[in-house]
C-alpha positions as CSV (number, residue, x, y, z in Angstrom):
1,M,15.2,41.5,-4.7
2,L,17.6,43.1,-2.0
3,Q,15.4,46.3,-2.4
4,T,12.3,44.7,-1.5
5,F,14.0,42.9,1.4
6,Y,15.8,46.0,2.6
7,F,12.2,47.9,2.8
8,K,10.4,45.1,4.3
9,T,13.2,45.0,7.2
10,K,12.7,48.7,7.6
11,F,9.2,48.4,7.8
12,S,8.9,45.5,10.3
13,F,11.8,47.2,12.5
14,S,9.9,50.8,12.6
15,K,6.4,48.9,13.4
16,F,8.3,46.7,16.1
17,I,9.6,50.4,17.5
18,A,6.1,51.7,17.5
19,I,4.4,48.8,19.1
20,K,7.2,48.9,21.6
21,K,6.4,52.7,22.6
22,L,2.6,52.1,22.7
23,Q,3.5,49.0,25.2
24,N,5.7,51.1,27.2
25,K,3.0,54.1,27.4
26,E,0.5,51.2,28.3
27,K,2.5,50.0,31.2
28,G,2.9,53.7,32.1
29,Y,-0.4,54.3,32.5
30,N,-1.6,50.9,34.1
31,A,1.3,52.0,36.9
32,F,-0.3,55.4,37.2
33,V,-4.1,53.7,38.1
34,S,-2.3,51.2,40.3
35,G,-0.4,53.9,42.1
36,M,-3.7,55.8,42.7
37,I,-5.4,52.7,43.7
38,A,-2.4,52.2,46.3
39,L,-2.9,55.7,47.5
40,A,-6.4,55.2,48.2
41,N,-5.6,52.2,49.8
42,K,-3.1,53.9,52.3
43,D,-0.3,51.5,50.9
44,Y,2.3,54.3,50.3
45,K,5.4,52.3,49.8
46,R,3.2,50.4,46.6
47,A,2.5,53.7,45.5
48,I,5.9,55.1,45.6
49,L,7.2,51.6,43.6
50,E,4.1,52.5,41.0
51,S,5.6,55.9,40.6
52,K,9.1,54.8,40.0
53,K,7.9,52.8,37.2
54,I,5.9,55.5,35.9
55,S,9.1,57.1,35.5
56,N,10.4,54.2,34.0
57,H,8.1,53.9,31.3
58,L,6.7,57.2,30.4
59,D,10.3,59.2,30.4
60,D,9.4,61.5,27.9
61,N,6.4,62.8,30.1
62,P,6.9,62.7,33.6
63,S,3.9,64.6,34.3
64,L,1.9,61.6,35.9
65,A,4.7,60.3,38.2
66,L,5.1,64.2,39.2
67,L,1.4,64.2,40.1
68,L,1.4,60.7,41.7
69,K,4.7,61.6,44.1
70,S,2.5,64.8,45.0
71,E,0.1,62.9,46.2
72,I,2.0,60.5,48.3
73,F,4.4,63.4,49.9
74,K,1.4,65.5,50.6
75,V,-1.0,62.7,52.4
76,E,2.4,61.4,54.0
77,K,3.2,65.0,55.3
78,K,6.6,64.9,53.8
79,Y,6.8,68.6,53.0
80,D,10.5,68.9,52.1
81,E,10.3,66.1,49.4
82,L,6.8,67.7,48.4
83,S,8.6,71.3,47.6
84,V,11.3,69.9,45.5
85,V,8.4,67.7,43.6
86,Y,6.3,71.1,43.3
87,E,9.5,72.9,41.9
88,N,9.7,70.1,39.4
89,M,6.0,70.3,38.5
90,S,6.6,74.2,37.9
91,K,8.9,73.4,35.5
92,N,7.3,71.2,33.3
93,K,4.7,73.1,30.8
94,H,1.8,70.1,31.8
95,T,2.0,70.6,35.6
96,E,3.1,74.4,35.7
97,N,-0.4,75.4,37.3
98,L,-0.4,72.8,39.9
99,G,3.1,73.3,41.0
100,Y,2.8,77.0,41.3
101,R,-0.7,76.2,43.4
102,G,1.3,73.5,45.5
103,M,4.3,76.0,46.0
104,M,1.7,78.9,47.3
105,E,0.3,76.4,49.6
106,Q,3.7,75.1,50.9
107,Y,4.3,78.8,51.9
108,L,1.2,79.8,53.6
109,R,1.5,77.0,55.6
110,A,4.6,78.2,56.7
111,Q,2.9,81.3,57.0
112,D,5.3,83.2,54.2
113,Y,2.6,85.6,52.9
114,H,5.4,87.2,50.5
115,H,6.5,84.2,48.7
116,A,2.8,82.9,48.6
117,F,1.6,86.2,46.8
118,I,4.2,85.8,44.2
119,Y,3.3,82.0,43.4
120,G,-0.1,83.0,43.4
121,E,0.2,85.7,40.9
122,R,2.0,83.2,38.6
123,L,-0.7,81.0,38.8
124,F,-3.1,84.2,38.1
125,N,-1.1,84.8,35.4
126,N,-0.9,81.6,33.9
127,N,-4.6,81.0,34.3
128,P,-6.7,84.2,35.0
């Protein structure tokens, strides 16, 4: 009797945890869609808020939040924050190529061709 109670509670708790993780992922993806819609409507404050929601709900994989932040900063022309986001993107394995491409574009915009060439080489080595 005690053994069946233990297994039922253990199963229900693990089921509860799995459902909560799934709900968090769904909320994160919905926040990403809302952020992209806000970005298309030029509502940058709303897009930044949605980016923070993505970070809260998808904390194990920040690639979507980084992608949304980079697009926001690119449109707003905040190049200092954009370079920080690109550095973080280059550290993430899912967004590594996007980070290198963004850093290359940043250095080309600043007419620093040496560093732009370095990031271009890294980009080519990752994706020939």
